[in-house]
TORKE-986954 format. One record per residue (C-alpha): residue in three letters; x, y, z. Coordinates in steps of 0.1 Angstrom, whole numbers, padded with zeros to 4 digits, always signed. Layout:
residues N
ALAXYZ
...
This chain:
residues 571
MET-0093+0375-0034
LYS-0069+0405-0031
ASN-0098+0430-0031
LYS-0112+0416+0002
PRO-0085+0408+0025
ASP-0099+0422+0057
SER-0132+0405+0056
ALA-0117+0372+0049
ALA-0089+0376+0075
ALA-0114+0382+0103
SER-0124+0347+0102
LEU-0087+0334+0107
PRO-0088+0333+0146
ASP-0119+0312+0146
LEU-0102+0288+0121
ALA-0072+0285+0143
ALA-0094+0278+0174
HIS-0112+0252+0155
GLY-0081+0237+0141
GLN-0066+0233+0175
THR-0094+0212+0191
LEU-0099+0188+0159
ALA-0074+0164+0171
ALA-0090+0159+0205
THR-0125+0154+0190
LEU-0113+0131+0163
GLY-0093+0110+0188
ASP-0125+0105+0210
ALA-0145+0097+0180
TRP-0122+0072+0164
THR-0111+0052+0195
THR-0136+0025+0184
ILE-0151+0023+0151
SER-0168-0010+0137
GLY-0149-0033+0160
LEU-0115-0014+0154
SER-0095+0003+0179
LEU-0071+0034+0177
PRO-0044+0029+0205
MET-0042+0057+0229
PRO-0005+0062+0224
ALA-0011+0067+0186
VAL-0040+0093+0193
THR-0017+0113+0218
GLU+0012+0113+0192
LEU-0011+0125+0166
GLN-0028+0152+0188
ASN+0008+0165+0197
ALA+0019+0166+0160
TYR-0014+0181+0149
LEU-0013+0210+0175
LYS+0023+0217+0167
GLN+0017+0219+0130
SER-0013+0239+0132
THR+0003+0264+0154
GLU+0031+0268+0130
LEU+0006+0274+0103
TRP-0011+0301+0123
ASN+0023+0317+0131
GLN+0034+0318+0095
THR+0000+0335+0086
LEU+0005+0362+0112
ARG+0042+0366+0100
ALA+0030+0368+0062
ASP+0057+0343+0057
ARG+0034+0316+0045
LEU+0044+0291+0020
PRO+0021+0280-0009
PRO+0003+0248-0004
ALA+0021+0220-0018
ASP-0008+0205-0038
ARG-0016+0210-0074
ARG-0053+0218-0064
PHE-0040+0249-0048
ALA-0013+0257-0074
ALA-0028+0289-0087
GLN-0013+0321-0074
ASP-0047+0331-0060
TRP-0044+0307-0031
ALA-0010+0319-0020
ALA-0018+0357-0026
ASN-0048+0356-0001
PRO-0039+0350+0036
ALA-0071+0336+0043
SER-0073+0312+0014
ALA-0037+0300+0019
TYR-0044+0294+0055
VAL-0077+0275+0048
ALA-0057+0253+0022
GLN-0028+0246+0045
MET-0052+0237+0074
TYR-0072+0215+0051
LEU-0041+0196+0040
LEU-0032+0192+0077
ASN-0066+0179+0086
ALA-0065+0155+0057
ARG-0031+0142+0067
THR-0041+0137+0102
LEU-0074+0118+0093
LEU-0055+0095+0069
GLN-0029+0088+0097
MET-0056+0079+0121
ALA-0071+0056+0096
GLU-0037+0038+0090
SER-0032+0036+0128
LEU-0063+0016+0133
GLN-0058-0020+0146
GLY-0084-0046+0138
ASP-0097-0067+0108
GLU-0076-0057+0077
LYS-0106-0054+0052
THR-0126-0033+0076
LYS-0095-0010+0080
GLN-0091-0007+0043
ARG-0128+0003+0040
ILE-0123+0028+0066
ARG-0092+0042+0048
PHE-0110+0044+0014
ALA-0141+0060+0030
VAL-0118+0087+0048
GLN-0100+0094+0015
GLN-0135+0099-0003
TRP-0145+0124+0025
VAL-0112+0141+0024
ASP-0111+0145-0014
ALA-0148+0158-0014
ALA-0141+0182+0015
ALA-0112+0201-0002
PRO-0118+0239-0002
SER-0111+0240-0039
ASN-0143+0223-0046
TYR-0165+0252-0034
LEU-0169+0285-0049
ALA-0171+0303-0016
LEU-0137+0290-0008
ASN-0120+0289-0042
PRO-0102+0323-0048
GLU-0093+0313-0083
ALA-0129+0307-0093
GLN-0139+0339-0075
ARG-0113+0359-0093
LYS-0125+0344-0127
ALA-0161+0352-0118
ILE-0153+0389-0111
GLU-0132+0392-0144
THR-0159+0378-0165
ARG-0188+0396-0145
GLY-0206+0364-0137
ALA-0203+0347-0171
SER-0181+0319-0158
ILE-0206+0310-0131
ALA-0235+0313-0157
GLN-0217+0290-0181
GLY-0209+0266-0151
LEU-0245+0265-0143
LYS-0250+0255-0180
HIS-0226+0228-0177
LEU-0242+0215-0145
LEU-0276+0213-0160
ALA-0262+0194-0192
ASP-0244+0170-0169
VAL-0275+0164-0148
GLN-0295+0156-0179
GLN-0269+0133-0194
GLY-0262+0116-0160
HIS-0224+0120-0155
VAL-0199+0146-0151
SER-0183+0155-0186
GLN-0146+0146-0186
THR-0141+0160-0221
ASP-0160+0179-0247
GLU-0180+0149-0261
SER-0196+0170-0289
MET-0160+0167-0305
PHE-0161+0127-0311
GLU-0184+0104-0329
VAL-0178+0067-0331
GLY-0171+0058-0367
ARG-0163+0094-0376
ASN-0130+0102-0357
VAL-0129+0075-0332
ALA-0132+0036-0343
THR-0123+0044-0380
THR-0101+0014-0388
GLU-0116+0001-0421
GLY-0136-0034-0418
SER-0169-0052-0418
VAL-0192-0067-0395
VAL-0193-0103-0407
PHE-0214-0119-0381
GLU-0239-0109-0353
ASN-0261-0124-0328
GLU-0280-0111-0298
LEU-0248-0106-0278
PHE-0221-0093-0300
GLN-0210-0083-0334
LEU-0179-0098-0351
ILE-0157-0073-0370
GLU-0133-0084-0398
TYR-0106-0057-0406
LYS-0094-0049-0442
PRO-0057-0060-0446
LEU-0032-0034-0449
THR-0005-0056-0463
ALA-0003-0076-0495
LYS+0003-0108-0474
VAL-0012-0119-0441
PHE-0004-0146-0417
GLU-0021-0178-0422
ARG-0035-0180-0388
PRO-0059-0152-0380
MET-0062-0132-0349
LEU-0093-0128-0326
PHE-0096-0100-0300
VAL-0120-0103-0271
PRO-0123-0069-0255
PRO-0140-0063-0219
CYS-0178-0063-0221
ILE-0179-0036-0194
ASN-0166-0012-0220
LYS-0168-0004-0257
TYR-0143-0022-0278
TYR-0130+0010-0294
ILE-0105+0016-0267
LEU-0082-0005-0288
ASP-0091+0018-0320
LEU-0092+0054-0308
GLN-0072+0071-0334
PRO-0051+0058-0362
ASP-0018+0068-0344
ASN-0029+0049-0310
SER-0050+0020-0323
LEU-0037-0015-0312
ILE-0062-0029-0339
ARG-0047-0009-0367
TYR-0013-0016-0356
THR-0019-0056-0355
VAL-0035-0054-0391
ALA-0005-0035-0401
GLN+0018-0061-0388
GLY+0001-0085-0413
HIS-0026-0103-0392
ARG-0059-0111-0402
LEU-0079-0094-0375
PHE-0113-0101-0360
VAL-0127-0082-0330
VAL-0158-0088-0308
SER-0180-0058-0305
TRP-0204-0063-0274
ARG-0237-0052-0275
ASN-0248-0027-0251
ALA-0272-0049-0231
ASP-0308-0037-0229
ASP-0341-0054-0216
SER-0342-0081-0242
ILE-0310-0097-0228
LYS-0313-0086-0193
THR-0316-0122-0182
HIS-0286-0136-0200
THR-0260-0156-0181
TRP-0223-0160-0178
ASP-0227-0193-0196
GLN-0243-0176-0226
TYR-0216-0150-0229
ILE-0191-0179-0230
GLU-0211-0202-0254
ASP-0228-0178-0275
ALA-0202-0150-0278
ALA-0166-0161-0269
ILE-0169-0198-0284
ARG-0191-0187-0311
ALA-0167-0160-0323
ILE-0138-0187-0326
GLU-0160-0209-0345
VAL-0168-0180-0370
VAL-0133-0170-0373
GLN-0124-0207-0380
ASP-0151-0209-0407
ILE-0144-0177-0426
THR-0106-0182-0427
GLY-0105-0219-0428
SER-0080-0222-0401
GLU-0085-0244-0373
ARG-0060-0227-0351
VAL-0065-0190-0342
ASN-0045-0166-0322
THR-0064-0151-0294
LEU-0062-0119-0272
GLY-0083-0111-0242
PHE-0082-0076-0225
CYS-0093-0072-0188
VAL-0127-0089-0184
GLY-0124-0099-0219
GLY-0093-0120-0210
THR-0113-0138-0183
ILE-0141-0146-0205
LEU-0116-0160-0232
ALA-0097-0181-0207
THR-0131-0197-0195
ALA-0141-0204-0231
LEU-0108-0220-0240
SER-0112-0242-0209
VAL-0147-0252-0218
LEU-0134-0262-0255
ALA-0106-0282-0239
ALA-0130-0301-0220
ARG-0147-0308-0252
GLY-0116-0321-0268
GLU-0111-0290-0288
LYS-0079-0268-0286
PRO-0084-0241-0312
ALA-0059-0214-0297
ALA-0026-0211-0314
SER-0017-0185-0289
VAL-0033-0165-0259
THR-0024-0130-0252
LEU-0038-0116-0218
LEU-0038-0080-0213
THR-0044-0066-0177
THR-0064-0098-0169
LEU-0073-0113-0137
LEU-0076-0150-0135
ASP-0066-0156-0100
PHE-0086-0131-0080
SER-0068-0135-0047
ASN-0056-0100-0050
THR-0080-0075-0067
GLY-0066-0044-0052
VAL-0090-0014-0043
LEU-0120-0032-0057
ASP-0120-0057-0029
LEU-0133-0032-0006
PHE-0166-0032-0022
ILE-0172-0070-0023
ASP-0184-0094+0005
GLU-0211-0120+0009
THR-0236-0095+0020
MET-0230-0073-0010
VAL-0231-0101-0034
GLN-0263-0115-0021
MET-0279-0082-0023
ARG-0268-0079-0062
GLU-0282-0115-0067
MET-0314-0106-0050
THR-0319-0073-0070
LEU-0301-0081-0103
GLY-0296-0119-0103
PRO-0319-0149-0113
GLN-0336-0144-0078
SER-0346-0110-0087
PRO-0383-0102-0099
GLY-0385-0112-0135
GLY-0354-0134-0133
GLY-0328-0106-0138
SER-0323-0071-0146
LEU-0296-0046-0159
LEU-0266-0035-0143
LYS-0265+0001-0154
GLY-0233+0012-0171
GLN-0233+0046-0155
GLU-0230+0027-0120
LEU-0200+0009-0131
ALA-0184+0042-0147
THR-0191+0060-0114
THR-0175+0035-0094
PHE-0144+0035-0113
SER-0141+0073-0114
PHE-0143+0073-0076
LEU-0114+0051-0075
ARG-0095+0082-0086
PRO-0118+0111-0073
ASN-0094+0139-0075
ASP-0085+0131-0113
LEU-0118+0118-0125
VAL-0145+0137-0105
TRP-0134+0168-0087
ASN-0112+0181-0111
TYR-0141+0184-0135
VAL-0164+0199-0108
VAL-0140+0227-0103
GLY-0134+0233-0140
ASN-0167+0227-0155
TYR-0189+0242-0127
LEU-0170+0267-0105
LYS-0149+0281-0135
GLY-0173+0276-0163
GLU-0146+0259-0186
THR-0154+0233-0213
PRO-0130+0204-0208
PRO-0107+0199-0238
PRO-0114+0170-0262
PHE-0097+0139-0254
ASP-0105+0105-0271
LEU-0097+0083-0241
LEU-0119+0101-0218
TYR-0147+0102-0244
TRP-0145+0065-0245
ASN-0144+0064-0207
SER-0178+0082-0206
ASP-0194+0059-0232
SER-0208+0033-0206
THR-0222+0000-0212
ASN-0249-0021-0193
LEU-0245-0056-0183
PRO-0273-0084-0178
GLY-0276-0089-0139
PRO-0273-0126-0139
MET-0242-0126-0158
TYR-0226-0101-0137
CYS-0237-0117-0105
TRP-0222-0151-0115
TYR-0190-0131-0123
LEU-0190-0113-0091
ARG-0194-0145-0069
ASN-0172-0169-0087
THR-0143-0146-0092
TYR-0139-0116-0068
LEU-0158-0132-0039
GLU-0150-0170-0040
ASN-0119-0171-0066
ASN-0134-0203-0080
LEU-0118-0202-0114
VAL-0084-0211-0104
VAL-0097-0243-0084
PRO-0098-0271-0111
GLY-0134-0284-0115
LYS-0147-0260-0089
VAL-0173-0245-0114
THR-0190-0257-0142
VAL-0196-0236-0173
CYS-0217-0246-0204
GLY-0218-0280-0190
ALA-0180-0284-0187
PRO-0158-0284-0155
VAL-0134-0254-0157
ASP-0098-0262-0155
LEU-0075-0235-0167
ARG-0046-0257-0168
THR-0060-0275-0198
ILE-0054-0243-0219
ASP-0025-0257-0241
ALA-0011-0228-0260
PRO+0017-0204-0257
VAL+0008-0175-0234
TYR+0017-0138-0235
VAL+0008-0120-0202
TYR+0010-0082-0201
ALA+0005-0061-0167
SER+0007-0025-0160
ARG+0027-0013-0132
GLU+0004+0014-0117
ASP-0027-0004-0124
HIS-0052+0000-0098
ILE-0080-0022-0112
VAL-0057-0054-0121
PRO-0027-0051-0098
TRP+0003-0062-0118
ASP+0014-0089-0094
ALA-0020-0103-0095
ALA-0019-0103-0134
TYR+0016-0121-0130
ARG-0003-0149-0112
ASN-0016-0159-0145
THR+0017-0174-0154
GLN+0013-0197-0125
VAL-0024-0205-0130
LEU-0019-0214-0167
GLY+0015-0233-0166
GLY+0039-0225-0139
ALA+0036-0260-0124
SER+0053-0274-0157
ALA+0086-0264-0168
ALA+0078-0271-0204
ARG+0046-0251-0203
ALA+0064-0223-0186
LYS+0088-0221-0214
SER+0061-0212-0237
MET+0051-0183-0216
ARG+0061-0147-0217
PHE+0055-0120-0190
VAL+0060-0081-0197
LEU+0053-0054-0173
GLY+0045-0021-0188
ALA+0045+0015-0172
SER+0014+0034-0162
GLY-0021+0023-0155
HIS-0049+0000-0165
ILE-0057+0018-0199
ALA-0026+0041-0205
GLY-0001+0012-0202
VAL-0020-0009-0227
ILE-0025+0020-0253
ASN+0010+0030-0257
PRO+0019+0031-0295
PRO+0057+0028-0303
ALA+0056+0061-0323
LYS+0050+0080-0293
GLY+0083+0068-0276
LYS+0066+0071-0242
ARG+0071+0052-0210
SER+0089+0019-0207
HIS+0084-0018-0201
TRP+0102-0045-0183
ILE+0111-0080-0196
GLY+0126-0109-0176
ALA+0163-0114-0176
THR+0157-0151-0183
ALA+0128-0173-0195
SER+0120-0186-0161
LEU+0090-0172-0143
PRO+0094-0177-0106
ALA+0064-0182-0083
GLN+0065-0146-0068
ALA+0062-0115-0089
GLN+0086-0096-0068
GLN+0113-0122-0077
TRP+0107-0118-0115
LEU+0109-0080-0112
ASP+0141-0082-0092
THR+0160-0097-0122
ALA+0140-0079-0149
LYS+0153-0055-0173
GLU+0137-0021-0182
HIS+0134-0011-0219
PRO+0124+0022-0232
GLY+0093+0029-0251
SER+0062+0007-0260
TRP+0057-0032-0253
TRP+0038-0034-0287
PRO+0068-0044-0308
ASP+0080-0072-0283
TRP+0045-0085-0286
ALA+0044-0084-0323
THR+0078-0103-0326
TRP+0064-0129-0302
LEU+0028-0131-0321
ALA+0045-0135-0355
GLY+0062-0167-0341
HIS+0028-0183-0336
ALA+0010-0169-0367
GLY+0024-0194-0393
ARG+0034-0187-0428
GLN+0023-0157-0449
VAL-0001-0161-0476
ALA-0020-0137-0499
ALA-0043-0112-0481
PRO-0081-0121-0489
LYS-0097-0098-0516
SER-0129-0096-0497
LEU-0141-0100-0461
GLY-0163-0127-0448
ASN-0173-0157-0468
ARG-0204-0172-0485
ARG-0218-0181-0452
HIS-0209-0150-0433
ARG-0213-0121-0458
PRO-0204-0086-0446
ILE-0236-0070-0428
GLU-0223-0035-0425
ALA-0193-0015-0424
ALA-0171-0013-0392
PRO-0175-0002-0364
GLY-0213-0014-0368
ARG-0245-0006-0349
TYR-0238-0025-0315
VAL-0208-0001-0304
LYS-0229+0032-0312
GLN-0258+0020-0288
LYS-0260+0042-0256
ALA-0265+0029-0223
SER-0300+0038-0212
């Protein structure tokens, strides 16, 4: 703050002395951590670099030729204008780099190293001076200009967020499911204790004879696929002439807290396929699974194949894992001890035979995978500056969390992330049938996002090998497309926006290694949706007159879309 430079500057020598001793103390503390070792040559090199850089920063401060901190958290002019604040920010960045370099230099077990790096990154992000009112000159200036109103408003935001149980990432009062998100017209035509099935009203005079079924992830609400009319994959699919059905998962409560993975396969995914077949009269159904929904869909189709049934005319998998040998940053959290703990507290072994995994726990975990963007950014804006975050439909959806039955979640955790059993033919039995994903006999479209930190793109590419890579004939019926951006933004990329790009293989071949595919792939501007629409039309059959009503005599409309289930809030 410009009006108090002297009192702030008085603390600079103390900060400099502290900075010059940090490397030595950290070096001693980090030489042995959890069986890992930090080689002394690396410690010495880091110490020397740290002392040199900290001395340069101190000299720049004394000469008043300081550089503005190269980090968007300190981009406001307030940081550069105040010598103490500029120095604190620069020293924080130096300390952060040094800590992370130490973590990178550790020698030992790779998974333990990754956990150390993750923990250090979390601590570094939390310790940023921008996160604290006493060290944030931008927030201090705003408090002075508003005569404390920004602080009062920040306290109101903090109290409201404590009451609702999560940090507000958007102005949630601006959205309502069914009013301005999830508005594509349709009806719920079936429901049971696990899901509602929505059929959407055709937007074209004719539709393809083979219907389309979407299976979204059960860890989120389905309307990520139907946020606004101009970015809705659901509306886009209907507009392409497809008779579309979408699974809307129930937000689990105590009445289904003991439900299992088998029940999600039999009573949800398989049941949805059967209802679509019954309503449309078509034995063959085009199918799409997104994220965990893709894993559920593939498991269900394998179970049906074991029963001699092959209902899928095509399978689309969006950012889906089938081979869990590379799960990215999520692998840090999962080992035998963690899974056993979950099984004892949430699974069938727990008191009562199971309990709920609270949606807010999952939401918090995913937010802290990107803490600066999804946590601390809002702590500073909401609480220190008293700002209300702007309305953003995607972040509203992100905050609308979903509970899961503990036994279902524990089975999924053990058999996918921990043991990777789904890719081993016959290793697991689901609904009384051995799972063999190779028996899914249908054309497959696999989409991955290049910057996806939840489903790494090269892990999603492995689906091409799991489902048909061993057979040249099967491989010809597959298509892999890589999109720009992340897990959600890469998928929700409507063509009209003209944003981002996607990559398509130069040939129809799908080599064993993802990098081999990328080396020859060609980048195309804009959305991947038109490519998928063209591919899907080739598996949808002839066009027929659109139905005049939704459902049929056995499955009459129950209520208008989006239905009750999607409006249920996690408790």
